[in-house]
C-alpha positions as CSV (number, residue, x, y, z in Angstrom):
1,M,2.2,-23.3,19.2
2,T,0.4,-20.6,17.1
3,F,2.7,-17.9,15.5
4,Y,2.8,-15.9,12.4
5,D,4.8,-17.8,9.7
6,P,5.2,-15.8,6.3
7,S,6.4,-18.8,4.4
8,D,3.0,-20.5,4.8
9,P,1.2,-20.0,1.4
10,R,-2.0,-19.5,3.4
11,W,-0.9,-15.9,4.1
12,V,-1.1,-15.2,0.4
13,V,-4.1,-17.4,-0.8
14,D,-6.4,-16.5,2.2
15,P,-5.0,-14.8,5.2
16,M,-8.1,-13.5,6.8
17,P,-9.1,-16.6,8.9
18,H,-5.4,-16.9,10.0
19,F,-5.5,-13.3,11.2
20,D,-8.5,-14.3,13.2
21,E,-6.8,-17.5,14.6
22,L,-3.5,-15.2,15.6
23,R,-5.8,-12.5,17.2
24,E,-7.6,-15.0,19.4
25,E,-4.8,-17.4,20.2
26,A,-1.6,-15.4,20.0
27,P,-2.3,-11.8,19.7
28,I,1.1,-10.6,21.0
29,H,3.9,-13.1,20.4
30,R,7.6,-13.3,19.5
31,A,7.9,-15.3,16.3
32,P,10.8,-18.0,16.1
33,D,12.9,-15.6,13.9
34,G,13.0,-13.0,16.5
35,Y,10.5,-10.5,15.6
36,W,7.3,-9.5,17.6
37,V,3.8,-9.7,16.0
38,L,0.8,-7.9,17.1
39,S,-2.6,-8.5,15.5
40,T,-5.4,-6.8,17.7
41,Y,-6.6,-3.2,16.7
42,A,-5.8,-1.7,20.1
43,D,-2.3,-2.9,20.2
44,C,-1.6,-2.0,16.5
45,L,-2.8,1.4,17.1
46,S,-1.0,2.0,20.3
47,V,2.3,1.3,18.5
48,L,1.5,3.3,15.4
49,R,0.5,6.4,17.5
50,D,3.5,6.4,19.8
51,R,6.7,8.2,19.0
52,R,8.7,5.6,20.7
53,A,7.9,3.3,17.7
54,S,10.1,4.3,14.7
55,A,9.8,3.5,10.9
56,D,13.5,3.4,10.7
57,S,14.9,0.0,10.9
58,L,18.4,1.4,11.8
59,H,17.0,1.7,15.3
60,V,16.9,-2.0,15.6
61,D,19.3,-3.5,18.0
62,P,21.4,-6.3,16.2
63,E,21.3,-8.4,19.5
64,R,17.6,-8.3,19.2
65,A,17.3,-8.2,15.3
66,P,15.1,-10.8,13.5
67,R,16.9,-13.8,11.9
68,G,18.1,-12.7,8.4
69,F,18.2,-9.1,9.3
70,A,21.0,-7.4,7.5
71,A,22.6,-6.0,10.6
72,A,26.1,-5.2,9.3
73,R,24.9,-3.7,6.0
74,R,22.5,-1.3,8.1
75,A,25.2,-0.6,10.6
76,D,27.3,0.7,7.5
77,L,24.4,2.6,6.0
78,S,24.0,4.3,9.6
79,Q,27.6,5.2,9.9
80,S,27.7,6.7,6.2
81,I,24.5,8.8,7.0
82,R,26.3,10.1,10.2
83,A,29.3,11.0,8.2
84,G,27.1,13.2,5.8
85,G,26.5,10.6,3.0
86,P,23.2,10.3,1.3
87,D,20.2,8.2,2.5
88,P,18.8,6.1,-0.3
89,R,15.7,5.2,1.6
90,P,12.1,6.6,1.0
91,F,10.5,8.8,3.7
92,L,8.2,5.9,4.5
93,F,11.2,4.3,6.4
94,R,12.5,7.5,7.9
95,D,11.7,9.4,10.9
96,P,11.5,13.1,11.7
97,P,13.0,15.6,10.9
98,D,13.8,14.2,7.4
99,H,10.3,12.2,7.1
100,G,8.6,15.7,7.7
101,R,10.9,17.3,5.2
102,L,10.4,14.9,2.3
103,R,6.7,14.2,3.1
104,G,5.8,17.9,3.1
105,L,7.2,18.5,-0.3
106,V,5.2,15.7,-1.8
107,Q,2.1,16.4,0.1
108,R,1.5,19.6,-2.0
109,A,0.5,17.3,-4.9
110,F,-2.3,15.7,-2.8
111,T,-4.2,18.8,-1.7
112,P,-8.1,18.5,-1.9
113,R,-8.0,20.9,-4.8
114,R,-5.3,18.9,-6.8
115,V,-7.0,15.6,-6.2
116,A,-10.5,17.1,-7.2
117,E,-8.8,18.5,-10.3
118,L,-8.1,14.8,-11.3
119,E,-11.7,13.6,-11.2
120,P,-12.5,14.3,-14.7
121,F,-9.2,12.5,-15.9
122,I,-10.2,9.6,-13.8
123,E,-13.9,9.4,-15.2
124,A,-12.4,9.6,-18.7
125,E,-9.9,6.7,-18.3
126,A,-12.5,4.6,-16.3
127,T,-15.1,5.0,-19.0
128,R,-12.5,4.0,-21.8
129,L,-11.5,1.2,-19.8
130,L,-15.1,-0.1,-19.0
131,D,-16.1,0.2,-22.6
132,A,-13.4,-2.3,-23.5
133,A,-14.3,-4.6,-20.7
134,L,-18.0,-4.6,-21.3
135,A,-17.5,-5.4,-25.1
136,Q,-15.8,-8.5,-24.1
137,G,-18.4,-9.6,-21.5
138,S,-16.0,-11.8,-19.4
139,C,-12.3,-10.6,-18.8
140,D,-9.6,-10.4,-16.1
141,M,-10.7,-7.3,-14.2
142,V,-7.0,-6.8,-13.0
143,G,-5.9,-6.2,-16.3
144,A,-9.1,-4.6,-17.7
145,L,-9.6,-1.9,-15.0
146,A,-7.8,-2.3,-11.7
147,W,-4.4,-2.0,-12.8
148,P,-4.4,0.4,-15.8
149,L,-6.4,3.0,-14.2
150,P,-4.2,3.8,-11.1
151,V,-1.1,3.6,-13.3
152,A,-2.7,6.1,-15.5
153,V,-3.7,8.4,-12.6
154,I,-0.2,8.3,-10.9
155,S,1.5,8.8,-14.3
156,E,-0.7,11.8,-15.0
157,L,0.3,13.3,-11.4
158,L,4.1,12.6,-11.9
159,G,4.3,13.4,-15.5
160,I,5.3,10.2,-16.8
161,P,4.9,9.5,-20.5
162,G,2.1,7.3,-21.5
163,D,4.1,5.1,-23.7
164,D,6.1,4.1,-20.5
165,Q,3.1,2.9,-18.5
166,E,2.9,-0.7,-19.9
167,E,6.5,-1.2,-19.2
168,F,5.9,-0.5,-15.6
169,R,3.5,-3.6,-15.0
170,A,6.2,-6.3,-14.6
171,T,8.8,-4.2,-13.2
172,S,6.7,-2.3,-10.5
173,G,5.1,-5.5,-9.4
174,V,8.6,-6.8,-8.6
175,L,9.4,-3.5,-6.9
176,A,6.3,-3.7,-4.8
177,R,8.0,-6.4,-2.8
178,S,10.6,-3.8,-1.7
179,L,8.0,-3.0,1.1
180,D,8.2,-6.5,2.4
181,P,10.6,-6.6,5.3
182,E,13.8,-7.7,3.7
183,F,14.4,-10.7,6.3
184,L,11.1,-12.2,5.2
185,L,12.1,-12.2,1.4
186,P,13.9,-15.2,-0.3
187,P,17.2,-14.3,-1.9
188,D,15.7,-14.5,-5.4
189,A,13.2,-11.8,-4.6
190,V,15.8,-9.5,-3.1
191,E,17.8,-10.1,-6.1
192,A,14.9,-9.2,-8.5
193,R,13.9,-6.3,-6.2
194,N,17.3,-4.6,-6.3
195,E,17.3,-5.1,-10.2
196,A,14.1,-3.4,-10.4
197,I,15.4,-0.4,-8.1
198,A,18.2,-0.1,-10.6
199,H,16.1,0.1,-13.5
200,F,13.9,2.5,-12.0
201,G,16.7,4.5,-10.9
202,L,18.2,4.9,-14.4
203,Y,14.6,5.6,-15.8
204,F,13.8,8.5,-13.4
205,S,17.4,9.9,-13.4
206,G,16.7,10.5,-17.3
207,L,13.4,12.0,-16.4
208,F,15.0,14.3,-13.7
209,E,17.5,15.6,-16.4
210,S,14.5,16.3,-18.7
211,R,12.5,18.2,-16.3
212,R,15.6,20.2,-15.3
213,R,15.8,21.4,-19.0
214,D,12.2,21.8,-19.6
215,P,10.0,21.7,-16.5
216,G,6.3,20.9,-16.6
217,D,3.3,21.1,-14.3
218,D,3.7,17.9,-12.8
219,L,5.1,16.5,-9.5
220,L,8.5,15.4,-10.7
221,S,9.1,18.9,-12.1
222,A,8.2,20.2,-8.6
223,L,10.5,17.8,-6.8
224,V,13.5,18.8,-8.9
225,A,12.9,22.3,-8.4
226,A,11.9,21.8,-4.8
227,H,14.1,23.6,-2.0
228,D,14.2,23.0,1.8
229,G,15.6,26.2,3.0
230,E,18.9,26.5,1.0
231,D,19.3,22.9,0.2
232,R,17.7,21.1,-2.8
233,L,16.6,17.5,-2.4
234,S,19.7,15.3,-3.1
235,H,19.7,12.8,-6.0
236,A,19.3,9.9,-3.7
237,E,16.3,11.5,-2.2
238,L,14.7,12.3,-5.4
239,L,15.1,8.7,-6.5
240,S,13.6,7.1,-3.5
241,T,10.7,9.6,-3.3
242,A,9.8,9.3,-7.0
243,I,10.0,5.3,-6.8
244,L,8.0,5.3,-3.6
245,L,5.4,7.7,-5.3
246,L,5.0,5.4,-8.4
247,V,4.8,2.0,-6.4
248,A,2.8,3.0,-3.4
249,G,0.7,5.6,-5.6
250,H,-0.6,2.7,-7.7
251,E,0.0,-0.6,-6.2
252,T,-2.3,0.0,-3.2
253,T,-5.1,1.3,-5.3
254,V,-4.7,-1.5,-7.8
255,N,-5.3,-3.8,-4.7
256,L,-8.1,-1.7,-3.4
257,L,-10.1,-1.7,-6.8
258,S,-9.5,-5.5,-7.5
259,G,-10.1,-6.6,-3.9
260,G,-13.1,-4.4,-3.8
261,M,-14.4,-6.0,-7.1
262,L,-13.9,-9.3,-5.8
263,A,-15.8,-8.4,-2.5
264,L,-18.7,-7.0,-4.2
265,A,-18.8,-9.9,-6.8
266,R,-19.1,-12.3,-3.9
267,D,-21.8,-10.4,-2.0
268,E,-24.9,-9.8,-4.4
269,K,-26.7,-7.9,-1.5
270,A,-24.0,-5.5,-1.2
271,Q,-23.6,-5.1,-4.7
272,A,-27.1,-4.3,-5.4
273,A,-27.2,-1.8,-2.3
274,W,-24.7,0.2,-3.5
275,R,-25.9,0.2,-7.3
276,W,-29.3,1.8,-6.1
277,D,-28.1,4.0,-3.2
278,R,-25.6,6.7,-4.2
279,T,-25.3,7.8,-0.4
280,L,-23.0,4.8,0.0
281,D,-20.4,6.5,-2.2
282,A,-19.3,8.2,0.8
283,T,-18.7,5.2,3.0
284,A,-18.3,2.2,0.7
285,P,-14.6,2.8,-0.4
286,D,-13.5,2.8,3.4
287,E,-15.5,-0.4,4.1
288,L,-13.9,-2.2,1.1
289,L,-10.5,-0.9,2.1
290,R,-11.1,-2.4,5.7
291,I,-12.2,-5.9,4.6
292,T,-9.5,-6.2,1.8
293,S,-6.7,-4.6,3.7
294,P,-4.5,-3.8,0.6
295,V,-1.6,-3.1,3.0
296,Q,-1.4,-6.2,5.2
297,L,1.3,-5.3,7.8
298,T,3.9,-2.7,8.6
299,G,7.0,-2.7,10.9
300,R,8.3,-0.8,13.7
301,A,11.5,-0.5,15.6
302,L,11.1,0.3,19.3
303,L,13.2,3.1,20.6
304,E,12.4,2.4,24.4
305,D,10.8,-0.6,26.3
306,F,7.4,-0.7,25.3
307,D,4.3,-2.2,27.4
308,V,1.6,-3.5,25.2
309,G,-1.1,-5.8,26.5
310,D,0.5,-8.0,29.1
311,E,4.0,-7.9,27.5
312,T,7.0,-5.5,27.9
313,I,9.0,-5.5,24.5
314,E,12.5,-4.5,24.9
315,A,14.0,-1.4,23.3
316,G,15.7,-2.2,20.0
317,S,13.1,-4.9,19.2
318,F,11.3,-5.1,15.7
319,C,7.6,-5.4,15.7
320,L,5.2,-6.4,12.8
321,L,1.9,-5.0,12.9
322,L,-0.9,-7.0,11.3
323,L,-3.1,-4.4,10.0
324,G,-5.1,-7.0,8.2
325,G,-6.0,-8.6,11.6
326,A,-6.6,-5.3,13.2
327,N,-9.2,-4.3,10.6
328,R,-11.1,-7.6,11.4
329,D,-11.0,-7.3,15.2
330,P,-14.6,-7.7,16.8
331,A,-13.4,-5.5,19.7
332,A,-13.3,-2.6,17.3
333,F,-15.8,-3.3,14.6
334,D,-19.3,-5.1,14.7
335,D,-19.6,-8.1,12.4
336,P,-16.1,-7.6,11.1
337,T,-15.9,-10.4,8.6
338,N,-18.7,-9.1,6.5
339,L,-19.3,-6.0,4.3
340,H,-21.3,-3.3,5.6
341,L,-21.0,-0.6,3.2
342,D,-22.9,2.0,5.2
343,R,-20.4,1.3,8.2
344,H,-19.9,4.7,10.0
345,P,-17.6,5.7,11.8
346,N,-15.1,3.3,10.3
347,P,-11.6,3.7,12.1
348,H,-9.9,1.1,10.0
349,L,-5.9,1.1,9.8
350,G,-6.0,0.6,6.0
351,F,-4.3,3.9,5.5
352,G,-2.0,3.6,8.6
353,F,-2.3,6.1,11.4
354,G,-0.4,9.2,12.6
355,L,2.8,10.5,11.1
356,H,2.9,7.8,8.4
357,H,-0.7,8.0,7.4
358,C,-1.0,7.5,3.8
359,L,-0.7,11.0,2.1
360,G,-2.6,9.6,-1.0
361,A,-5.6,8.5,0.9
362,P,-7.9,11.1,-0.6
363,L,-6.9,10.1,-4.1
364,A,-7.4,6.2,-3.5
365,R,-10.9,7.0,-2.1
366,L,-11.7,9.0,-5.3
367,E,-10.4,6.6,-7.6
368,A,-12.3,3.6,-6.0
369,R,-15.6,5.8,-5.7
370,V,-15.4,6.7,-9.4
371,A,-14.4,3.6,-10.9
372,L,-16.6,1.3,-8.8
373,R,-19.8,3.6,-9.1
374,M,-19.3,3.6,-12.9
375,L,-18.9,-0.2,-12.8
376,L,-22.0,-0.5,-10.8
377,E,-24.1,1.9,-13.0
378,R,-22.9,0.3,-16.2
379,T,-23.9,-3.2,-15.3
380,A,-26.8,-5.1,-14.0
381,G,-24.6,-7.3,-12.0
382,F,-21.1,-9.0,-12.1
383,E,-19.8,-12.2,-10.8
384,V,-16.6,-14.3,-10.5
385,T,-16.4,-16.3,-13.8
386,D,-14.2,-19.0,-12.2
387,E,-13.3,-19.0,-8.3
388,G,-10.5,-21.5,-9.2
389,A,-8.8,-18.8,-11.4
390,V,-8.8,-16.1,-9.0
391,R,-5.1,-15.6,-8.1
392,Y,-2.9,-13.5,-5.7
393,R,0.6,-12.2,-6.0
394,P,3.1,-13.4,-3.4
395,N,3.5,-9.9,-1.5
396,L,3.2,-9.9,2.1
397,V,2.8,-6.3,2.7
398,L,0.8,-5.1,-0.5
399,R,-1.4,-8.0,-0.9
400,G,-3.2,-7.9,-4.1
401,L,-4.9,-10.0,-6.9
402,E,-2.8,-11.0,-9.9
403,R,-5.9,-12.3,-11.8
404,L,-9.6,-11.6,-11.4
405,P,-12.0,-13.3,-14.0
406,I,-15.2,-11.4,-13.8
407,T,-18.3,-12.0,-15.9
408,L,-20.2,-8.7,-16.4
409,V,-24.0,-8.4,-17.2
410,P,-24.7,-5.1,-19.1
411,S,-27.4,-2.8,-17.6
């Protein structure tokens, strides 16, 4: 029987053919551990756009919960919230009205005007990083460009001191696994994630106090000062929002940049086409996002019985939506396994859909356009130095490269 098995290392090394296999042989199925898996574009979209599908896992029925789902702990959290206690979860995992209230406060930092204002900063950082990479000739482009650029940008937006950015590399990488469903994680990963959350909690608590004493023109200062009616954000809401912004605000873009460079390095025709055709700046970032799918999957709890395909999934069930599979569905995209940098329209699900559509999407597109355009203009070509040394991190949701050795040919 074909089913989604996240313990299979193939899902880290090269998941794309296995997405195709699932979509063809078991597009909707209940995995042995008790959760439902959807992998076609139409089915994933139908769930993402429906208000009967909740991002809040507290709605999972313990009787239908996946194996390993911490039902008792979640019941305690639900009872505490109903009694007026703090909700420590980021708005990514919450429903209206709290989701809209928290997202609305953050969204002010991602207006078209604010994103456009960041372009000179992105250009300056990308220039500095590429200068160093080109001087080496061959280097790990994750460490040389894909990681430091998004970290610098989100730090600029949040107002995080530059001296602290390198410290984030190991810790935020661990924390990125916090977006993996907990029941899919081994115990050591859960423990490491909890330690990383505690670390960032202490770090941001110190920054919050600093901003209260001396506010600046940055997002952390705005969040500390933000009001919703008569109520300020609670300390738990401040922490969860800041941590989510730091992790989601750079990890996904790291994966887009590194995955995009790898896709271009393996496709000389696409690389040459974009190098000489600036009109592709408008469409190439989205096509790279579709083909790499930095966010591989997301989860939803069903509030009511839900008909999808030929199945009726019962209320209280938990569904995994394999966005990486949906983005390669030939029913939605012509020639989906290959790069078409001029693809338009491109209704990929790389940024999600609906209420939880990625609010940082304009910034991610800008970073990819600026950095990759600059890389193309400053090289005559680039290729993978050693395919055997290309290495991915073990994350299931935020899949991305750990190492990408590239040889750069100066223009």
